[in-house]
C-alpha positions, 0 to 999 in steps of 0.5 A, a space after each residue: 433200766 432202759 438199756 435192760 429193757 433194750 437188751 431184753 428185746 434183742 435177746 428175746 427176739 434172737 437178734 445178734 446183740 453185739 451188732 445191733 446194740 448200739 444202733 438199737 440204743 441210738 434208735 431208742 434215744 432218737 424217739 425218746 421225747 423225754 430226751 432221758 436216754 440220750 442225756 444218760 448216754 451223752 453225759 455218762 462217763 466214757 467207761 459207763 455209757 454201756 454202748 460197748 460190746 463188753 457192756 451188752 455181753 455183760 447184760 446178757 450174762 446178768 440176764 442168764 444168771 438171773 434166769 438160772 437162779 430162778 429155774 434153780 429155785 423153782 426146781 429145787 423141790 422137783 424130783 423129776 424133770 426134763 430139759 429140752 434145749 434148741 
């Protein structure tokens, strides 16, 4: 859950996710007085530590899919709408 919160911070703040992910996780782990995040990253198997560019991209895609589903649900019965993108 902490990793998703950190990823959401990057996405919401429009900070490049693949270049800042490991630094953000390391910083969060260093100030986590419970030591849970650091232990989770250190004890996770090498293929499950969520520090790679592939992991953060996967999390970003999961957020995108979730937002897409929410928007589809909200717009299902709407007859007219506009989409504005930046």
